[in-house]
N, C-alpha and C positions, 0 to 999 in steps of 0.2 A: 875315779871312783864315786864322785858324785853321779857321774852318769850311768854306772852300773849299777848302784843303790836304786836309784830312781826307777831305771826301766824294769827292775825286778818289783819296785814296789807298785808300778803303775800296770804292769804286764800282767799281773796275777789277778784274775777277777773270781769272785765267789769264794774267797778265802775265810777262813774262821776269825772270828774277833780277834783270839790271842795270835794269830798268824800275822794277821793286820798289824796288830802292836807291836810285834818284833820288826816287821819291815818299818815301820814309822819310826821305831827307835834305831835302825839302822840309817835311816835317812838323816834323822836329827844328829847323829854322831858325827857326820861329815860335813855338815853345814856351819863352819866355823866362823865364815866370813859374811853370812848373811843372816838376818833377823827373820824370827819365825813367827807370825801373827795367827791369832784364833781366827776363825771363820767368825765367830760372835764379833769379835772386834771390828774387822772389818766390815761385817754387816751393818753394824752401828753407824760406823763412819760414812757409808755410803747410803745412810737413812735407809736401810732395808734394800739397797741396789735399787733406788727408787728411778725411774726412767728421766725425770728432771735432773739428775747428776750423771746421765750417760751422755759421755764426750766422744764414742768411737764405738764401731763395731766391725767386724769383718769375720771370715771364716773361721776363726780363732774365738772367738766368742764377743764380749764387749769389754769396754774400757769405762768407767767410773772416776767422776772427781769426788776425792773424800777429803775428810777432816779427822786424822787421827786423834787419838785420845790425849796426844801431848800438845794439840794445836796445830800440827803440821798438815800442810794441805799436799797431799799425794794422789796420784794416778793410779787406781787398779784397775790391773789387766786380769779379766776372769777368763780362763779357758772354759770352752764348750767341753762338756761331759762325751757329746757325740765325735769331736775333731781329733781324727787319730793323728793326721797330719800336725796339728796342733800341740799333740802332747810331747812329742819329738821337737817341737820349736821352743816349748817349754823348757824343756829340760838343758837344751843348748842355750837359751838365752842365759839362764842360771848358771851353768858352767862356764861361759865366756866372760860375763861381765861381772859376775860375783867378786871375781879377784882383780878387776883394774879399776883405776880410776884418773880421769883426765877433765879438764875443763869442757873440752868440746865433745863428751859423752853423757848420756844419760846417766843420772844416778840410780841404782838401784838400792831400796831400804831394805827390803826383804820379800818375803813369799809366806803363803800358807799352802800346807800339803795337808790338811787335815782331812781324813776318810777320803772321799772322792774328789775333795776340791783342791782345784789347782790355780793359784792366784799370785801373781807378781805386783810387788808394790813399787813405784817409781816415785821419783821426784816429780811435781807438778809443775808443768812449763806454760806460762800463762797466754802464752801467743800461738799454741797451737802449732801446726806441721807450717812448712814453707811451702807447701803446697795447697793448703787449706787458705792461707794467706795472701801469698805472692802471685799462686797461678790460679788461685779460685776467686770466691767473692769475700772482699774485705774492704774496709773502709782505709786501712793502715796504706800509707804510701810510702814507696820505700826508693830514697834517694841513691844515688851514686856510692856516696860512701859506706851507706848501710849495706849494700849489696856487696861492696869490695870485702867488707868486714866478714860477712857472713860465708864467703867463697873461703877467706882465708882460716877462718874457724873450721870449717868442713875439711879443708886440706891438711891442718893439722892433726885434727881428730884421726884421720886415716893414716897419717904419717906415723903417728902414735902407735896404733893397731897393727900397720906392715912391719913397722921397723924397730920399736922399742919394747913391745912386749914379747916375751918368751914363752911357748911357741908364738909364732905370728899369728895373726889371725885375718883371714879374709872375710869379710862382711857379706858379701856376695847380694846385698840389695840396697845399693846407694842409688836414692832417688829423691824427689822435693818432699814426699809423703814422709820419708824416714829423716828429715832433718826438723828437729824442733827448736823452737826459739823460745827464750826466757823473755821477762820483762824487759829487758835492755836491748832485744833482738840480738843476743848472741846464740850463736849455733849449737847444736848438741846432736849428735848422731846417735839414732836410737832403732830398736827393732834388730835385736842379734839371733833371730830365730833361724836364720839361715846360714848363720856363720860358720866357718871352717878353720880349724887351728893347723896350721902348717909349720913343721919343725925346720930349721934352718938348712937343713942337709936335703931337704926335698924341694924339687923345682916344680912341683905341681902336685894337685889331688885329682884322682879321677871320681866323680861322682855324678848323683842326679843332677841334672840342669836344673836349675833355679835362680830366678831374677825376675826382673819387670821388663816387659816389651818396652822397646824404646832404649832402654840402658845396657842391654844385654848384649856383651861383647861377641861378635861373630865366633871368632875360636872356640870361645867356650860352648855356646850353643851348639857348635857342629860337632866337637869332639868330646864333650863333657870333661875336659880336663882344666879344671880351675887353677889360676894364679892369682898373684896379687895383681897383676897387669889387666884382669878383668874389672877389678874395683876402679883401677886407674880410668878404664874407659868409661865406665858408669860415672866417675866424677865429671869427666868430660862432657861429657852430655848434660849433666847438671850445671856444669858452669856454663855452657850455651844456654841454658834455660834461664839462668838467673840474669844475665848480659841481655839477653833478647825480650825478655818477659814473658816469654810464652812457651808452652809445652812443645815437647820433642816432635810429637806427632799431632796434626790437626789436620782432617780429612776435609774440613768445609773451606780450607783454602784453596786457592787455585793450584794445580797439581804440581808446578815447579816450588810452592812453598811450602808445602805438606809436611816434607821431611826435614827437620831443622837441622841436622848434621849435613844431609846433603846440600841444603841452602849454603850454609856456612862454608863447605868446600867449593862452592861454585863461587860464591864471592871473593873468598879468599884468592882464587885462581885469576881473577878480573881485578883485583887491588880495591873491592869496593868493601869491604868488612863494617865499613860505617854505616851501611844499608842495614845491618843485621840489629844494631844497637836499639834499645827499648826506645820510642819515640816520646814515650812520656817522661823520660829522664830531662832535666833542663838545666835548674839553675847549677848546681853542684857536679854535672857531669864533667867528669875528664875522658873527653873522648880517646884522645891518644891509648890511654891506660886500657877503657873498655875494648879496643881493637886489640890491644895486648893479651887482654884475657881471652876473647875470641881465640888468637891464635894458640896460646897456652890450650884451651882445650881441642883445638886440633891436633896439639901434639900428643894430647892425652888418648885421643882416640884414632890414632895411625894404625893402618891395617898390620903391622907386622908387631906383636906385642913387645918383642925385645927391645924395640926402639922408644918404645914410649918412656918417658921418664918416671922415675922414681917418686913418690909422694914427697920426700923429704926436698927434693929438685923442685917439685912444682910448688912448694911452699916460698922456696927460695924465689923462683919467678915471680909468683903473684905479689910478694912483698918487696919487689923491686931490688932483691940482693942477687940474682942473677939477669943477666941481658939474654933477651930472646931476638932480638933484631935480625942477628944473624943466621940463627938456625932454621933450618931447611925443614919444610914438612911435607912428607909424604901424605899420599890420598888415604882417608879415613878407612876402615873396616865398617861395610854398610851391611849387617843382617838382610836388608830386604833384598839384596842381591842373589843371597844364597837360597830365602825362604819363599820367595815367588810373592813377595808382598807388594810388587808392582806388577804393572800389565806383564801379561803372559804365562805367569804361574799355573798351576791347576789349582782348581778350587779347593781340594782337599790339602793343599799345603799351605794355604793362606793361615794366617794368624792375626787376630782383631788386634792392633796396635792403637787401637783409640787411646789418647791420652787417658789414664784411669790409676788411681793408688791401688787398684784391687785387682789388677790384671797382672797375675804372676804365672811364670812357667815352672812346670815341673814336670819330671819325666813321667809317663804313664806307664812304665814298668820296669823291663830290666836296662842295663846299660852294659856295656863294654870297656876295655881299656882303650880300644881306638874311638870310641864314641860313635861308631857308623850304625851300630843298632838301635842308639837312644831315639826316643820318640819324645813329642812334646805336647803336653795339652795345658791347658788353663785352669787354674782354681781362684778361688778369692781369697784374698789375703790382705786386710788393710792394716796400717800402722797405727800404734796408739796415738789418740789424739784424731783422726781422721773423723770427719763427719760424714753422715750418709746423704745429708740434703744439699 
């Protein structure tokens, strides 16, 4: 119902003032779990949306650090009026996150739907995104115990979305820039703009392909049928990044090292997983556990979706409650083999997979139930708190 009312409100342009008022009243009547802020209040909180308070930007618009009138520090995500894709993401975020709470998910305080303004108000997380701090430029050093905890935090958040919430939620964009860190470096999953709800009776949803290069499960990219196993694949890639301390794709490295997942599989087959562990880890490194985490990542990224573990099982594996030593790992699914990302593919079929928080796939038009007609293009979409520099 939230989605219906919002769609009506934002889909009509040029309405009379009276019509607009009725639409706003309709929106307010269904937003029982979301605080509604006035535009004036948020403008004051951000010091008139001062550039000095801007902490992120992307195709959806901008994110500002703000101090609300009760003293609460918040992150204000302002949707650009020109972003049609952003409107749908805005509606989805509210519909998905407004009714759920978990320690490892970002907290939505409320929103502003005044006139043409579309703004989300989130809790502010002091240490930005995992991509910004861990894979970008930061003075913060992550030891092994911190990385271990971050991995388990994200896994718990995903397990909650996949298995405890009804209907289940598929995030569709699990990646380093969508993992935010609080002052204690506890991880929270953010950005639900691409999320899909899937009833327990359904095995998959046929939808436009959306996700980020390097994290996208091959079967989803090819057929356009998304399941929770696509999120699990993305988590596996993220897990590799956290343990290795590098992005999933780096064209500046020698060819054999450019694709992290391929490199991990190569080393696994040869019993050399220790080579993939971040060399900057020292004093508190538990090498055996780090190698176990890499194996878990490979279990999550196996080519056949049905044999990937559930997220609750992944939590047990990461926490040490389930032994993985005797588990057999099959070859991972590699999108590069289907998309011509490595040598031999036609230039028109190549997709830029340089690591970036704004490389997002969406389809450029129609989709079909088989996914055979689905085409892939790129658009810009930065998660909240990402900095462009």
